[in-house]
C-alpha positions as CSV (number, residue, x, y, z in Angstrom):
1,X,26.9,-22.5,1.6
2,X,25.9,-21.6,-2.0
3,X,23.8,-18.4,-2.1
4,X,20.2,-19.2,-3.2
5,X,19.5,-16.1,-5.2
6,X,21.7,-17.1,-8.3
7,X,19.8,-20.4,-8.3
8,X,16.5,-18.6,-8.3
9,X,17.6,-16.4,-11.2
10,X,18.8,-19.4,-13.2
11,X,15.4,-21.1,-12.8
12,X,13.7,-17.8,-13.9
13,X,15.9,-17.7,-17.0
14,X,15.1,-21.3,-17.8
15,X,11.3,-20.8,-17.3
16,X,11.0,-17.5,-19.2
17,X,13.5,-18.5,-21.8
18,X,10.9,-20.9,-23.1
19,X,8.5,-18.0,-23.8
20,X,9.1,-16.2,-27.1
21,X,7.0,-13.1,-27.4
22,X,7.9,-10.2,-29.6
23,X,10.7,-9.7,-32.1
24,X,14.0,-7.8,-32.3
25,X,14.1,-4.1,-33.3
26,X,13.4,-4.4,-37.0
27,X,14.0,-0.7,-37.9
28,X,17.7,-0.8,-37.0
29,X,19.6,-3.3,-39.2
30,X,22.2,-4.4,-36.6
31,X,19.6,-4.9,-33.9
32,X,17.3,-6.7,-36.2
33,X,20.0,-9.4,-36.7
34,X,20.6,-9.9,-32.9
35,X,20.2,-13.4,-31.5
36,X,16.6,-13.3,-30.2
37,X,17.2,-16.1,-27.7
38,X,19.8,-14.3,-25.6
39,X,18.6,-13.8,-22.0
40,X,20.4,-12.7,-18.9
41,X,19.5,-11.3,-15.5
42,X,21.6,-9.7,-12.8
43,X,20.9,-8.2,-9.4
44,X,23.2,-5.9,-7.4
45,X,22.5,-5.1,-3.7
46,X,23.4,-2.0,-1.8
47,X,25.8,-4.0,0.3
48,X,27.9,-5.1,-2.7
49,X,26.6,-8.5,-3.8
50,X,26.2,-9.2,-7.5
51,X,24.0,-12.2,-8.5
52,X,23.4,-13.2,-12.1
53,X,22.2,-16.0,-14.4
54,X,22.0,-16.7,-18.1
55,X,23.8,-14.5,-20.7
56,X,25.2,-12.2,-18.0
57,X,28.5,-11.5,-19.8
58,X,27.1,-10.9,-23.2
59,X,27.5,-7.3,-24.4
60,X,24.7,-5.3,-26.0
61,X,24.2,-1.7,-26.7
62,X,22.7,0.3,-23.9
63,X,20.4,2.4,-26.2
64,X,17.8,4.4,-24.3
65,X,18.9,3.0,-20.9
66,X,21.7,5.5,-21.2
67,X,19.3,8.4,-20.7
68,X,19.2,8.3,-16.9
69,X,23.0,8.5,-16.7
70,X,23.4,11.4,-19.2
71,X,20.6,13.1,-17.3
72,X,22.5,12.7,-14.1
73,X,25.7,14.0,-15.7
74,X,23.9,17.0,-17.1
75,X,22.4,17.8,-13.6
76,X,25.9,17.6,-12.1
77,X,27.6,19.6,-15.0
78,X,25.0,22.4,-15.4
79,X,22.9,22.4,-12.3
80,X,19.1,21.8,-11.8
81,X,18.0,25.2,-12.9
82,X,19.8,25.1,-16.3
83,X,18.6,21.6,-17.0
84,X,15.0,22.3,-16.0
85,X,14.9,25.3,-18.3
86,X,15.4,22.9,-21.2
87,X,13.7,19.6,-20.2
88,X,10.5,19.1,-18.3
89,X,9.5,16.5,-15.6
90,X,6.1,15.2,-16.8
91,X,5.2,11.9,-18.5
92,X,4.4,12.4,-22.2
93,X,1.8,9.6,-22.6
94,X,3.2,9.3,-26.1
95,X,5.7,7.0,-27.9
96,X,9.4,7.6,-27.1
97,X,10.2,9.0,-30.5
98,X,7.3,11.5,-30.7
99,X,7.9,15.3,-30.5
100,X,6.3,15.7,-27.1
101,X,6.8,19.3,-26.0
102,X,5.2,21.6,-23.5
103,X,2.8,24.0,-25.1
104,X,4.3,27.3,-23.9
105,X,7.9,26.6,-23.1
106,X,8.5,24.1,-26.0
107,X,10.6,22.0,-23.6
108,X,10.5,18.3,-24.2
109,X,8.2,16.7,-21.6
110,X,11.0,14.7,-19.9
111,X,14.5,13.3,-20.2
112,X,13.5,9.7,-20.9
113,X,12.0,10.4,-24.4
114,X,14.2,11.0,-27.4
115,X,13.4,14.7,-27.7
116,X,14.4,15.2,-24.0
117,X,17.5,13.0,-24.4
118,X,18.7,15.2,-27.3
119,X,18.2,18.3,-25.2
120,X,20.1,16.6,-22.3
121,X,23.0,15.6,-24.6
122,X,23.3,19.2,-25.7
123,X,23.8,20.2,-22.0
124,X,26.7,17.8,-21.2
125,X,30.0,19.4,-20.0
126,X,29.2,23.1,-20.8
127,X,27.9,25.5,-23.4
128,X,31.0,25.4,-25.6
129,X,31.6,21.6,-25.5
130,X,32.4,19.8,-28.7
131,X,30.7,16.6,-29.9
132,X,33.7,14.6,-28.7
133,X,33.7,16.2,-25.2
134,X,30.0,15.5,-24.8
135,X,30.4,11.9,-25.9
136,X,33.4,11.4,-23.7
137,X,31.4,12.7,-20.7
138,X,28.5,10.3,-21.5
139,X,30.9,7.3,-21.7
140,X,32.7,8.5,-18.6
141,X,29.7,8.6,-16.3
142,X,28.5,5.2,-17.5
143,X,32.0,3.7,-17.0
144,X,32.3,5.2,-13.5
145,X,29.0,3.7,-12.4
146,X,29.6,0.4,-14.1
147,X,33.0,0.1,-12.6
148,X,34.8,-0.7,-15.9
149,X,35.8,1.1,-19.0
150,X,32.9,1.0,-21.5
151,X,33.2,1.7,-25.2
152,X,31.1,2.6,-28.2
153,X,30.1,-0.1,-30.8
154,X,30.8,1.9,-33.9
155,X,29.1,-0.7,-36.2
156,X,25.8,-0.2,-34.4
157,X,26.4,3.6,-34.4
158,X,26.7,3.6,-38.2
159,X,23.7,1.3,-38.6
160,X,21.6,3.6,-36.4
161,X,22.8,6.8,-38.1
162,X,21.7,5.5,-41.4
163,X,18.1,5.4,-40.2
164,X,18.1,8.5,-37.9
165,X,15.8,10.6,-39.9
166,X,13.2,10.8,-37.1
167,X,15.8,11.9,-34.5
168,X,17.1,14.4,-37.0
169,X,13.6,15.9,-37.5
170,X,13.2,16.1,-33.7
171,X,16.5,17.9,-33.4
172,X,15.7,20.3,-36.2
173,X,12.4,21.2,-34.5
174,X,14.0,21.6,-31.1
175,X,16.6,23.9,-32.7
176,X,13.9,26.0,-34.2
177,X,12.5,26.5,-30.7
178,X,15.9,27.4,-29.3
179,X,16.2,24.2,-27.1
180,X,19.2,23.1,-29.1
181,X,22.0,25.5,-30.1
182,X,24.4,23.2,-32.0
183,X,23.5,21.8,-35.4
184,X,20.9,19.0,-35.4
185,X,23.4,16.7,-37.1
186,X,26.0,17.2,-34.3
187,X,23.6,16.5,-31.5
188,X,22.0,13.5,-33.1
189,X,25.5,12.0,-33.9
190,X,26.5,12.4,-30.3
191,X,23.3,11.0,-28.9
192,X,23.3,8.0,-31.2
193,X,26.9,7.2,-30.2
194,X,25.9,7.5,-26.5
195,X,23.2,4.9,-27.2
196,X,25.7,2.6,-28.9
197,X,27.8,2.1,-25.7
198,X,28.3,-1.6,-24.9
199,X,27.2,-3.0,-21.6
200,X,26.2,-6.3,-19.9
201,X,23.4,-7.0,-17.5
202,X,26.0,-7.0,-14.7
203,X,26.9,-3.4,-15.7
204,X,23.2,-2.4,-15.7
205,X,22.6,-3.9,-12.3
206,X,25.6,-2.2,-10.7
207,X,24.7,1.1,-12.4
208,X,21.1,0.7,-11.2
209,X,22.4,0.0,-7.7
210,X,24.4,3.2,-7.7
211,X,21.1,5.1,-8.3
212,X,19.3,2.9,-5.7
213,X,21.8,3.8,-2.9
214,X,21.4,7.5,-3.5
215,X,24.6,7.8,-5.5
216,X,27.0,5.6,-3.5
217,X,28.8,2.8,-5.5
218,X,27.8,-0.5,-3.9
219,X,31.1,-2.3,-4.6
220,X,33.5,0.4,-3.4
221,X,31.5,2.7,-1.1
222,X,32.6,5.8,-3.1
223,X,30.1,8.5,-3.7
224,X,29.5,8.7,-7.4
225,X,26.6,11.1,-7.6
226,X,25.1,13.7,-5.2
227,X,22.1,12.1,-3.5
228,X,19.8,14.8,-4.8
229,X,20.8,13.9,-8.4
230,X,20.2,10.2,-7.9
231,X,16.8,11.0,-6.3
232,X,15.8,13.2,-9.3
233,X,16.9,10.6,-11.9
234,X,15.0,7.8,-10.1
235,X,11.9,9.9,-9.8
236,X,11.8,10.6,-13.6
237,X,12.5,6.9,-14.3
238,X,9.5,6.1,-12.1
239,X,7.1,8.3,-14.0
240,X,8.5,8.1,-17.5
241,X,11.1,5.3,-17.9
242,X,9.1,2.6,-19.7
243,X,7.9,4.5,-22.7
244,X,4.2,4.9,-23.0
245,X,3.6,1.8,-20.8
246,X,5.1,3.7,-17.8
247,X,1.8,4.0,-15.8
248,X,0.9,0.3,-16.3
249,X,4.5,-0.6,-15.3
250,X,4.4,1.4,-12.2
251,X,1.1,-0.1,-11.1
252,X,2.0,-3.7,-11.9
253,X,5.8,-3.9,-11.3
254,X,6.6,-0.8,-9.2
255,X,10.3,-0.7,-9.9
256,X,11.8,2.5,-11.3
257,X,13.2,1.4,-14.7
258,X,14.4,2.4,-18.1
259,X,14.5,0.1,-21.2
260,X,16.4,0.2,-24.5
261,X,15.5,-1.2,-27.9
262,X,18.4,-3.6,-27.9
263,X,16.6,-5.5,-25.2
264,X,18.1,-4.1,-22.0
265,X,16.1,-3.1,-19.0
266,X,17.7,-1.1,-16.1
267,X,16.0,-1.1,-12.7
268,X,16.8,0.9,-9.6
269,X,14.7,0.3,-6.5
270,X,15.8,2.7,-3.8
271,X,17.5,1.1,-0.8
272,X,17.0,-2.4,-2.1
273,X,18.5,-3.5,-5.5
274,X,19.8,-2.6,-8.9
275,X,18.5,-4.8,-11.8
276,X,19.8,-5.6,-15.2
277,X,17.9,-7.7,-17.8
278,X,18.7,-8.4,-21.4
279,X,16.5,-10.1,-24.0
280,X,16.3,-8.7,-27.5
281,X,12.7,-9.6,-28.3
282,X,10.6,-6.4,-27.9
283,X,6.9,-5.9,-27.1
284,X,4.5,-3.6,-28.9
285,X,5.8,-0.4,-27.1
286,X,9.5,-1.2,-27.5
287,X,10.3,-2.8,-24.1
288,X,12.1,-6.1,-23.8
289,X,9.2,-8.6,-23.6
290,X,11.1,-11.1,-21.5
291,X,12.6,-8.3,-19.5
292,X,9.1,-7.1,-18.6
293,X,8.1,-10.6,-17.6
294,X,11.3,-11.1,-15.5
295,X,10.9,-7.8,-13.6
296,X,7.3,-8.6,-12.9
297,X,8.3,-11.9,-11.4
298,X,11.0,-10.4,-9.4
299,X,8.6,-7.8,-8.0
300,X,6.0,-10.5,-7.2
301,X,8.3,-13.1,-5.8
302,X,10.4,-10.8,-3.7
303,X,7.8,-8.1,-3.0
304,X,9.9,-5.4,-4.7
305,X,7.1,-3.0,-5.6
306,X,8.1,0.5,-4.7
307,X,4.9,1.0,-2.7
308,X,5.5,-2.1,-0.5
309,X,8.2,-0.1,1.4
310,X,11.4,-1.4,2.8
311,X,14.6,-0.3,4.5
312,X,18.2,-0.9,3.5
313,X,18.6,-4.6,3.9
314,X,21.9,-4.7,5.8
315,X,20.3,-3.3,9.0
316,X,18.7,-6.7,9.6
317,X,22.0,-8.0,10.9
318,X,23.1,-6.2,14.1
319,X,26.4,-8.0,14.5
320,X,28.2,-11.3,14.1
321,X,30.4,-13.0,16.8
322,X,32.2,-16.3,17.2
323,X,32.8,-18.5,20.2
324,X,34.9,-21.5,19.3
325,X,33.1,-23.5,16.6
326,X,29.8,-21.6,17.1
327,X,28.9,-18.4,15.2
328,X,26.1,-16.1,16.4
329,X,24.1,-13.9,14.0
330,X,22.2,-11.3,15.9
331,X,19.2,-10.0,13.8
332,X,16.8,-7.1,14.4
333,X,13.9,-5.0,13.1
334,X,11.5,-5.9,10.2
335,X,13.0,-8.3,7.7
336,X,11.8,-8.3,4.1
337,X,13.7,-9.0,0.9
338,X,16.6,-6.6,1.5
339,X,17.1,-7.8,5.1
340,X,16.8,-11.5,4.2
341,X,19.3,-11.0,1.4
342,X,21.8,-9.5,3.9
343,X,21.2,-12.5,6.2
344,X,22.0,-14.8,3.3
345,X,25.1,-12.8,2.6
346,X,26.3,-13.3,6.1
347,X,25.4,-17.1,6.1
348,X,27.3,-17.5,2.8
349,X,30.4,-15.7,4.1
350,X,30.3,-17.7,7.3
351,X,30.6,-20.9,5.4
352,X,33.1,-19.8,2.8
353,X,34.9,-16.7,4.1
354,X,34.6,-15.6,0.4
355,X,35.2,-12.0,-0.6
356,X,32.3,-10.1,-2.3
357,X,32.0,-11.0,-6.0
358,X,32.5,-8.1,-8.4
359,X,32.6,-7.4,-12.1
360,X,36.3,-6.7,-12.4
361,X,36.8,-3.2,-11.1
362,X,39.2,-1.1,-13.2
363,X,41.7,0.7,-10.9
364,X,42.2,3.4,-13.6
365,X,38.5,4.1,-13.5
366,X,38.5,4.3,-9.7
367,X,41.8,6.1,-8.9
368,X,40.5,7.2,-5.5
369,X,38.4,4.3,-4.3
370,X,40.9,3.2,-1.6
371,X,40.8,6.7,-0.2
372,X,37.0,6.9,-0.1
373,X,36.9,5.8,3.6
374,X,34.4,8.4,4.7
375,X,31.8,7.4,2.1
376,X,32.3,3.7,2.7
377,X,31.9,4.2,6.4
378,X,28.7,6.2,5.8
379,X,27.3,3.4,3.7
380,X,28.2,0.8,6.3
381,X,26.6,2.9,9.0
382,X,23.5,3.3,7.0
383,X,23.2,-0.3,5.9
384,X,25.3,-2.4,8.3
385,X,26.3,-4.3,5.2
386,X,30.0,-3.7,4.9
387,X,30.7,-4.3,8.6
388,X,28.5,-7.4,8.7
389,X,30.2,-8.8,5.6
390,X,33.7,-8.2,7.0
391,X,32.8,-9.7,10.4
392,X,31.2,-12.8,8.8
393,X,34.1,-13.4,6.5
394,X,36.6,-12.9,9.3
395,X,34.7,-15.4,11.5
396,X,34.8,-18.0,8.7
397,X,38.6,-17.5,8.2
398,X,39.5,-17.6,11.9
399,X,41.8,-20.6,11.8
400,X,42.5,-20.6,15.6
401,X,38.9,-21.8,16.2
402,X,38.8,-24.4,13.5
403,X,35.8,-25.1,11.2
404,X,32.4,-23.7,12.0
405,X,30.1,-26.4,13.2
406,X,27.1,-24.5,14.6
407,X,25.3,-21.2,13.5
408,X,23.0,-19.6,16.0
409,X,20.3,-17.1,14.7
410,X,19.3,-14.8,17.5
411,X,15.9,-13.3,16.6
412,X,15.1,-11.8,20.0
413,X,15.2,-8.3,18.6
414,X,13.3,-9.0,15.3
415,X,9.9,-7.4,15.2
416,X,8.5,-9.1,12.0
417,X,9.6,-11.2,9.0
418,X,7.4,-11.2,5.9
419,X,6.8,-14.2,3.7
420,X,9.7,-13.4,1.4
421,X,12.1,-13.1,4.3
422,X,10.9,-16.4,5.8
423,X,11.3,-18.3,2.5
424,X,14.8,-16.9,1.8
425,X,16.2,-17.5,5.4
426,X,14.6,-21.0,5.5
427,X,16.4,-21.8,2.2
428,X,19.7,-20.6,3.7
429,X,19.2,-22.7,6.8
430,X,18.4,-25.8,4.6
431,X,21.6,-25.2,2.6
432,X,23.7,-24.8,5.7
433,X,22.3,-28.0,7.1
434,X,23.1,-29.8,3.8
435,X,26.7,-28.6,4.2
436,X,26.9,-30.3,7.6
437,X,26.4,-27.1,9.8
438,X,24.0,-27.3,12.7
439,X,21.6,-24.3,12.9
440,X,20.0,-23.2,16.1
441,X,17.4,-20.5,16.5
442,X,16.8,-18.3,19.5
443,X,13.3,-17.1,18.8
444,X,11.3,-16.4,21.9
445,X,8.4,-14.9,20.0
446,X,8.2,-17.8,17.4
447,X,8.6,-15.2,14.6
448,X,10.5,-17.6,12.3
449,X,9.5,-21.3,12.7
450,X,12.3,-23.3,11.0
451,X,11.7,-26.8,12.1
452,X,10.9,-27.9,8.6
453,X,14.3,-26.6,7.4
454,X,16.0,-28.7,10.1
455,X,16.9,-25.9,12.6
456,X,16.9,-26.6,16.3
């Protein structure tokens, strides 16, 4: 069975790709010349699925979407107290490149605006770190979370440095208040290079999923960040990530996010999904215009608003078992988007026995991932996802029992399924039926009527 989420994303790219609001970042020469019609979307789930559509493999510079990750690195390197002395936690209510400082302490308001990001960059590694050491740390943390070696686009770096007068003025002012110790030129050069790291929407989605899982990498199960650091970063993204439109974004979309002026949008919805979107046309506050529309649709169509509430999706599938040519999926609890996505994962694996798709993990970046058994076990225990995936794939590959002819969905222990969960599971049932697999439903409380999808 082909998973329906990539098809949904493809239709969204086609629909929103016909909308052409905004323009590329005109004040940075290289970004001004970007192809305005590029558009890609990717979703990464806590249980290790990566879905994408459109220009998902096109690289672009991460820009301000790097700020959550350098903030995380600074919190790890220097500790909360040291970082909090230099950078505040409150929304500024002003444009990202304004000098928004607290009145008495002169700290930048938060780490998601340029002044705060300059202060955070100064904190990387340690007090005596060089510009190269700080940049290496920034690239390292982003590479670890993306799962591949990332690099700086030096052409974009040079283009941005030529028009960095405002950032230099911010840095000089911060230095005058004692927030920065190194020269303004050193800090701005490192920060601009950090923003020029090349990524794809797949990278952003996986990096976002690392934050959404509380610091555990969704593809390997290895703990990448302390959970308290991931929580802090997502909290600041929630209040301050989308420039001076952050309040409207939180009310309307409800996905903790950070945007960049190259057109990228990073999303991290705790327990549910990491999101990456790329479209270079920007709106009036500097966010990707199509990126905003795409995230709004994802939030509405899958009920992904932070205030809707959900649990980690994999817990919807209790276990999978096989008897001859019949496979049983035993479901439980309240099933929303995350749970339904886990059911679709299991159905897809039952039909194909496929391994989880990835983005090409670099063994040199992950020298310890095979030894990270404790963290992978913890993630599987929390989500049920890893164990469910392995059981479903094993059932599909069991050659002794021959091909699967019937799938039974046991809903006896399901308490409730919302509209999104019903639509997604019904689509999965339709696709299994189209593949020639009979679907039966054990549903004593009639929680999920599937007759229209062809179930029995």
